[in-house]
PDB file of N, CA, C and O in Angstrom:
ATOM      1  N   MET A   1      -9.723 -17.537  -3.031  1.00  0.00           N
ATOM      2  CA  MET A   1     -10.011 -17.842  -1.610  1.00  0.00           C
ATOM      3  C   MET A   1      -8.783 -17.536  -0.757  1.00  0.00           C
ATOM      4  O   MET A   1      -8.881 -16.842   0.255  1.00  0.00           O
ATOM      5  N   VAL A   2      -7.634 -18.051  -1.167  1.00  0.00           N
ATOM      6  CA  VAL A   2      -6.404 -17.816  -0.398  1.00  0.00           C
ATOM      7  C   VAL A   2      -6.066 -16.337  -0.376  1.00  0.00           C
ATOM      8  O   VAL A   2      -5.622 -15.801   0.639  1.00  0.00           O
ATOM      9  N   PHE A   3      -6.286 -15.677  -1.522  1.00  0.00           N
ATOM     10  CA  PHE A   3      -5.988 -14.242  -1.605  1.00  0.00           C
ATOM     11  C   PHE A   3      -6.863 -13.461  -0.627  1.00  0.00           C
ATOM     12  O   PHE A   3      -6.406 -12.512   0.010  1.00  0.00           O
ATOM     13  N   PHE A   4      -8.123 -13.871  -0.517  1.00  0.00           N
ATOM     14  CA  PHE A   4      -9.051 -13.195   0.394  1.00  0.00           C
ATOM     15  C   PHE A   4      -8.578 -13.321   1.838  1.00  0.00           C
ATOM     16  O   PHE A   4      -8.639 -12.364   2.609  1.00  0.00           O
ATOM     17  N   VAL A   5      -8.107 -14.517   2.193  1.00  0.00           N
ATOM     18  CA  VAL A   5      -7.616 -14.752   3.560  1.00  0.00           C
ATOM     19  C   VAL A   5      -6.372 -13.895   3.814  1.00  0.00           C
ATOM     20  O   VAL A   5      -6.230 -13.297   4.880  1.00  0.00           O
ATOM     21  N   ALA A   6      -5.484 -13.840   2.838  1.00  0.00           N
ATOM     22  CA  ALA A   6      -4.254 -13.052   2.971  1.00  0.00           C
ATOM     23  C   ALA A   6      -4.606 -11.578   3.147  1.00  0.00           C
ATOM     24  O   ALA A   6      -3.995 -10.886   3.961  1.00  0.00           O
ATOM     25  N   ALA A   7      -5.583 -11.097   2.388  1.00  0.00           N
ATOM     26  CA  ALA A   7      -6.001  -9.696   2.483  1.00  0.00           C
ATOM     27  C   ALA A   7      -6.589  -9.406   3.856  1.00  0.00           C
ATOM     28  O   ALA A   7      -6.361  -8.337   4.422  1.00  0.00           O
ATOM     29  N   THR A   8      -7.344 -10.358   4.391  1.00  0.00           N
ATOM     30  CA  THR A   8      -7.945 -10.172   5.715  1.00  0.00           C
ATOM     31  C   THR A   8      -6.871 -10.074   6.786  1.00  0.00           C
ATOM     32  O   THR A   8      -6.931  -9.200   7.650  1.00  0.00           O
ATOM     33  N   ILE A   9      -5.879 -10.974   6.732  1.00  0.00           N
ATOM     34  CA  ILE A   9      -4.794 -10.957   7.712  1.00  0.00           C
ATOM     35  C   ILE A   9      -4.010  -9.659   7.601  1.00  0.00           C
ATOM     36  O   ILE A   9      -3.636  -9.060   8.609  1.00  0.00           O
ATOM     37  N   PHE A  10      -3.761  -9.227   6.353  1.00  0.00           N
ATOM     38  CA  PHE A  10      -3.007  -7.988   6.134  1.00  0.00           C
ATOM     39  C   PHE A  10      -3.747  -6.803   6.739  1.00  0.00           C
ATOM     40  O   PHE A  10      -3.136  -5.915   7.334  1.00  0.00           O
ATOM     41  N   THR A  11      -5.075  -6.795   6.581  1.00  0.00           N
ATOM     42  CA  THR A  11      -5.883  -5.699   7.134  1.00  0.00           C
ATOM     43  C   THR A  11      -5.821  -5.709   8.656  1.00  0.00           C
ATOM     44  O   THR A  11      -5.688  -4.656   9.279  1.00  0.00           O
ATOM     45  N   LEU A  12      -5.915  -6.888   9.254  1.00  0.00           N
ATOM     46  CA  LEU A  12      -5.853  -7.010  10.712  1.00  0.00           C
ATOM     47  C   LEU A  12      -4.509  -6.493  11.226  1.00  0.00           C
ATOM     48  O   LEU A  12      -4.445  -5.833  12.264  1.00  0.00           O
ATOM     49  N   LEU A  13      -3.435  -6.796  10.491  1.00  0.00           N
ATOM     50  CA  LEU A  13      -2.101  -6.345  10.898  1.00  0.00           C
ATOM     51  C   LEU A  13      -2.023  -4.826  10.816  1.00  0.00           C
ATOM     52  O   LEU A  13      -1.410  -4.192  11.675  1.00  0.00           O
ATOM     53  N   LYS A  14      -2.639  -4.233   9.792  1.00  0.00           N
ATOM     54  CA  LYS A  14      -2.622  -2.776   9.633  1.00  0.00           C
ATOM     55  C   LYS A  14      -3.411  -2.123  10.757  1.00  0.00           C
ATOM     56  O   LYS A  14      -3.039  -1.051  11.235  1.00  0.00           O
ATOM     57  N   LEU A  15      -4.503  -2.762  11.187  1.00  0.00           N
ATOM     58  CA  LEU A  15      -5.317  -2.213  12.267  1.00  0.00           C
ATOM     59  C   LEU A  15      -4.514  -2.221  13.569  1.00  0.00           C
ATOM     60  O   LEU A  15      -4.688  -1.354  14.426  1.00  0.00           O
ATOM     61  N   CYS A  16      -3.640  -3.208  13.702  1.00  0.00           N
ATOM     62  CA  CYS A  16      -2.804  -3.319  14.890  1.00  0.00           C
ATOM     63  C   CYS A  16      -1.718  -2.257  14.786  1.00  0.00           C
ATOM     64  O   CYS A  16      -0.876  -2.146  15.677  1.00  0.00           O
TER      65      CYS A  16
END
């Protein structure tokens, strides 16, 4: 669960 959240945040940062 935590890993999924971290991956989502990382993806959002890459999109930025």
